[in-house]
N, C-alpha and C positions, 0 to 999 in steps of 0.2 A: 817731326814730332815723334817722340819715342814711346813705344808701347811698354807699359809697366805690368808685370805679372806679380801676383800675390804669392808670397812664400808660405810654406806649410805652417810655420810658427806664427804667422801674422793672420791666419784665418780665424775669424770670430764667428762662432756658431751660436745662434740665438735659439730659444725655445718658443715655439708658436703654438697656440691653441686655436683649433678650428671647430666650430659647431656645424655638423653635417645635416642637421634636421631640416627637412623639406628643401634640400638643395638637389638639383639634378646630378646624377652620378657622374656622367661624363664631364660636365663642366667643372665639377668639384675636383675630379681626378686630374684635369689639366693644371689647375691652379696649385694643387698639392705637389704635382711633379715639378712644377717651376720652382716652388719653394725648396724642394729637396735638392734640386740641381744648383740653386743659387742664382737663377736668372733674374731675380729681383734686385740683385746687388750691382753696384756700378762697376765693380772689378770682375765681372763674369768673364770667364774663359771656358770654352767647352772641355778642355782637357784637364782642368783643375776642379777638384771636388770641394766646393766651398758652401754647400747648402746648409740649411738649418735643420734642427730637430723639429718634427711636426707631430703634435698630439691631436688626434681626431676623436671627438666625442659624438654621441648620438648616431653612430654608424647604422644602427638598426632602423632609423627613421629617414634614411636617404631616399630620394624620390626617383622613380623610374617613369619615363613618359610613355604615353600610349598604352599598349597592351603588353609591354615588355615583362611585366610580372609573370605572365603565363608563357610568352613566346621566347624570351631570352633563355638560352640554354648554356649552362656551365658544364664543362666536360672534365672528367677525371679518369686517368688511366691507372689501374691498380698494379700493373706490372705483369699480370698473368695474361695468357693468350685469351683473346676475346674479352678482355677486362675493361673495355671502355664503358664508363658509367656516365649518363647524362641526366642532369637535374634542372628543372626550371628555377627561375630566380626566386619564386616564392618559397621553394623548399630550402634554398641556400640561405635566404633571409631568416627563416625559422631556425635552421640548424646552426649556422655560423655567420652572423651578419657582418662580421669584420672582413670576411673573405671577399665580399663584393667590392669594398673600397680598396683593399689591398691589391686585388687582381687588376682592377681598373687602373690604379696608379702604376703598377708594374708594367702594364702595357704601354703606358705613356713615356716610360723612361727608355734611354738607349740600351741596346742589348750588349752589355759588356761588363767587365769586372766592377767598374765604377757604379753601375746601377745596383748591383747587389750590395755594395756598401751603403748606398743611398737608402735602399729599402730597410736597412737595419735602423735607420733614424726615423722611420715612420712608425708611430705607435697608434693603434686604432682600438677604440673601446666602444662596445655596443650601447652603453648608457651614458649617463652624465658623470658618473664617478670615474676618476682616473688616478693612477699611481704617481703622477709627476707634479704634484702640488709644490714639493720642495724645490723644484727647479724654477718656480715662478714663471710659467709660460705666459707670454704676452698674447692676449686674445685679439684676434683679427677677424674682420667680417669679410668673407669672400663673396 
């Protein structure tokens, strides 16, 4: 039996719309990472980037289990000496709710050049409105 690999010109990228309201952050991130990598396709190969474009709406309403709203810490280094800043998840949700989803998905992707290309295909919006209606994204329920 011969293994067939998809060529770059034959890759078909779809647009997918995902509603993140009341979904657990980690479970949502795993499914989004799989869509970005193309693991849902029959022709998946780990060295070929054939994932879809993913539009996430309602990122501000993503759910954290337990007491993570207070205990989960997001770290940011400013670049200056002793410039490590730590913020709880409730502060990040109030200031930049898209960061929670983006950072969770980023952690689920492999750490290489391909993952940085995949992250460019992830579009996260805090509310219901998004800029990609003209691409006619297909709504899926995760």
